Residue, then its C-alpha position, 0 to 999 in steps of 0.5 A: m483401078d483398071p483390072t487390066q493394068p498392073a498394080p503398083s504392089r504386084p506387078a503384072a507379068p509381061a505380055r506373052t505370046v502362046k502357041v495353040p498346041e494341038d490338042r486345043d485345035g478348035q477351041r474358042l478363044d475365050n475358053f483358051l484364055l480362061g485356061q491361060l489366065k487361071g482364076a481370071p473371071r470371064s468378064l475380064v477375058y471378054k474385056l481384054v478381047r473387046s479392047g484389042q489387047v488380045r491378038v491372034n497371029g497379029g490381029r484382033a479377034k472375037a471371043e468366039r473365034k475357033l483357034e487352030a493348032g499353031d496359032e500364036v496368041r498374044i496375051p496382055p499383062v493382067r493384074l488379076g487383083e481383087e476381081a479374081d483373087r476372091g478366094t474359093p466359092a463358098r462352102g455351101l456351094l462347094e458341097a452343092m456341086d460335090a453332091s450334085i455329081v451324077f456320073e463321072d469316068n475318065r473323060l466326062l463328069a455330069i452334074n444335076k445342076p440346081s436352078g439358080v446356079a449359072s453354068h459359068g460366072g460373069s455378069g456379077i456372078s462370081f462362081g458358076a458350076i464350071e468354076t466351083l467344080r474346077a475348085l473341087r477338082p484342081k487337078d482335072n482339066l474341066e471344060l463345059v461341053h454345053r450350057l444351061d440357063r441359070d434357072t434351068s435344073g438338070l443335066l450339065v456335062l463337062a469334059k475332062k479330056r480335050s478329046a472328048l470335048t471336041e467329039l461332043q461338040a462335033l456331035m451337037r452340030e450333027d442332026g440327032g448327034i445327041a438325043k436331049r430330053y427335058l421335063a417341064l410344066l406347061v401352063g394349060r392343057l396341051p392337046n394329046g400326042t406330040m406337038t412339034v414346033d418348027a419356028p426359027l429363033h432370033i436373039g435380039l437385045r433389049q435396052g440395057g443389053e438383055r438378051h431376048v429371044q423371039v420366033h422370027a423368020d430371020g432366026k436360026p432354024s429350031v425344032s422342039h417336040f412337046r409331048a404331055l405326060e400327064r395333066r395336074g391341076g389344069q396344067s400339062y406335065c410334059e416331056v420335051r425333046i429338042e433337035t436343036g439347042r438354041t438359047h432359050q429355045i424350049r421357053v420361047h417355043a412354049q410361049h409361041i404355042g400358047h402354053p408357056i413354061a410355068g414359073d418363067d418370069k421372062y417368057g411366061d404368063p405372070a398371072a398363072n405364075k403368081r397363082l402357082r406360086e401361091q397355091v402350090g409354091l412354085k418358086r422357080m421355073f419348071l423346066h429340067a434337063s432329064t436325059l442326054e444320050f450320045a455315043l463317043d469313039g465314033g458310036k462305040a462308047p454309048y452314054s445314057l446320062n439321067a438326072p432325077l427331077a429336083p425335089e421342089l419340082v416333085d413337091v409342086l407335082d404332088r401338090l397339083a394332083 
């Protein structure tokens, strides 16, 4: 049955038009719809937008469109049905997310996201970090500030207030607005000092719709700085600072300099990954978002958020020593 059509036993509400309030000015259409259609999976929201059933000021719009206060959004009748009425996340996931919280105040919540947990649901994933945290905190209006790859562990920041979300997203668009540091194990011996990679990245699609990022002259400007902290077992344990936040940036830049991230099954070295899995038990990608530094209130409220290295990665380093 088409999930966008009403079920005979549970009629959908009629289409409605919602005026975008002031505090949602600048919010993406897809995120606005997720807030309006409580419990709807992201895949359903994208389907509604692609099919033209969602209208902004009477016209079709893309999911990434930035809304303005006063815009009128037509929200079609939707039967959430089986696809969205999936209860709550599993108890183990709820407990893992609750235990992963490393910082909270009245406007932000930060977690140390485990590897294997998506930032948000979709593409066959029922519950990502944001959906699980919303289930844990039903009274909070949580919004993702940014995303992490599913296989990357570490700091993931959510906003509890719209004002914090818009200010952080503005900082992300500024050079140096947010200082981001990652920890990674790179295959091989990285030279001493800091290696800066200034290489534009372009997102392409492989057969089947899978995203694949590569260095390409037509891509978006992307800058990463790699610095070896120590060398263990012939590999390089590094700190990585990024000036831009492109999709798969660190992974593709590491591959570009000939030192891919250990355990990366998409851009990495299959032979090295197999060897590290067998010798030191590395069963995931060794990439961890460790630190975020920024200031809100126009620079008056500094934040320095940290997430400790995941235990399974600490074990790998110990075995490499």
